[in-house]
C-alpha positions in Angstrom: -17.8 31.3 -15.5 -20.8 31.0 -13.0 -21.5 28.2 -10.7 -23.8 26.3 -13.3 -20.8 26.5 -15.8 -18.3 25.3 -13.2 -20.5 22.2 -12.5 -20.4 21.4 -16.2 -16.8 22.2 -16.6 -15.9 19.9 -13.6 -18.1 17.1 -15.0 -16.3 17.4 -18.4 -13.0 17.4 -16.6 -13.8 14.2 -14.8 -13.6 15.7 -11.4 -15.1 13.3 -8.6 -18.4 14.5 -7.5 -17.5 13.9 -3.9 -15.0 16.8 -4.0 -17.2 19.7 -3.7 -20.6 21.2 -2.6 -21.5 24.1 -5.0 -23.8 26.8 -4.1 -25.7 24.5 -1.8 -26.0 21.6 -4.3 -24.3 18.6 -2.8 -23.0 16.8 -5.7 -23.8 13.0 -5.9 -21.6 11.0 -3.5 -20.7 14.3 -1.3 -21.1 13.1 2.2 -21.2 16.4 4.1 -17.5 16.9 4.3 -15.2 18.5 1.8 -14.9 21.6 -0.3 -17.6 24.2 -0.5 -18.3 27.1 -2.8 -21.1 29.5 -1.9 -22.3 33.1 -1.7 -22.2 34.8 1.6 -25.0 37.2 2.9 -22.8 40.1 1.9 -23.0 39.0 -1.9 -19.2 37.9 -1.9 -18.4 34.3 -2.7 -16.2 32.1 -0.6 -14.5 28.8 -0.9 -13.8 26.7 2.1 -14.2 23.2 3.7 -16.4 21.4 5.9 -14.8 19.0 8.5 -16.7 17.4 11.3 -19.7 19.6 10.5 -17.9 22.8 10.9 -17.3 25.3 7.9 -14.0 26.8 7.7 -13.8 29.6 4.9 -10.5 29.6 3.3 -10.9 32.5 0.9 -13.2 35.2 0.0 -13.9 36.5 -3.6 -15.6 39.7 -4.8 -17.2 37.9 -7.8 -18.7 34.6 -8.7 -16.4 34.3 -11.6 -13.3 34.7 -9.6 -14.5 32.0 -7.0 -15.5 29.5 -9.6 -12.1 30.1 -11.6 -10.4 29.4 -8.4 -12.3 26.2 -7.7 -11.8 24.9 -11.2 -7.9 25.5 -11.1 -7.9 23.9 -7.7 -9.8 20.7 -8.7 -8.2 20.3 -12.1 -4.6 21.0 -11.4 -2.0 18.3 -12.4 -1.1 16.4 -9.3 2.6 15.9 -8.7 3.8 12.4 -9.4 4.2 10.0 -6.4 7.8 9.3 -5.7 8.7 5.7 -5.1 10.6 5.3 -1.9 13.9 3.7 -1.9 14.5 0.3 -0.3 16.6 2.1 2.4 13.7 4.6 3.1 11.3 1.7 3.6 13.6 0.0 5.8 14.1 3.0 7.9 10.3 3.4 8.1 10.0 -0.2 9.3 12.7 0.4 11.9 11.0 3.6 13.2 7.7 1.8 13.3 9.1 -1.1 15.4 10.9 1.1 17.7 7.5 3.1 18.3 5.7 -0.2 19.0 8.2 -1.3 21.4 8.0 2.2 23.2 4.1 1.9 23.4 4.4 -1.7 24.7 6.7 -0.4 27.5 4.3 2.4 28.3 1.4 0.0 28.4 3.2 -2.4 30.6 4.3 0.4 33.0 0.6 1.7 33.4 -0.7 -1.7 33.9 1.9 -2.2 36.7 1.0 1.1 38.1 -2.8 0.3 38.1 -2.0 -3.0 39.8 -0.1 -1.3 42.5 -2.6 1.3 43.0 -5.3 -1.4 43.4 -3.3 -3.3 46.1 
């Protein structure tokens, strides 16, 4: 599979266009961050990601076919089902969130008091 065949296979599989930039071709909806498949100056292929404008190469491949196969498998693999949290887990999460809010409120009050004391 080459990168043109990969593009066609991804479209056929219903992969969201915003998932990847392939061989310098930003797919419709790609907003400059996300996965990248391209060929390096040495002829090898790489798969990586762009975040905050910086490319991070995750893996190098000796052939276009291997790189394309990797991307196809990555983007079409079945996703695990989302496990519904129990009522007890949700209650524990709410309690942790409330405790954290209280901690932050105390810290903010302490900082405000310190700033007022430093200003006097």
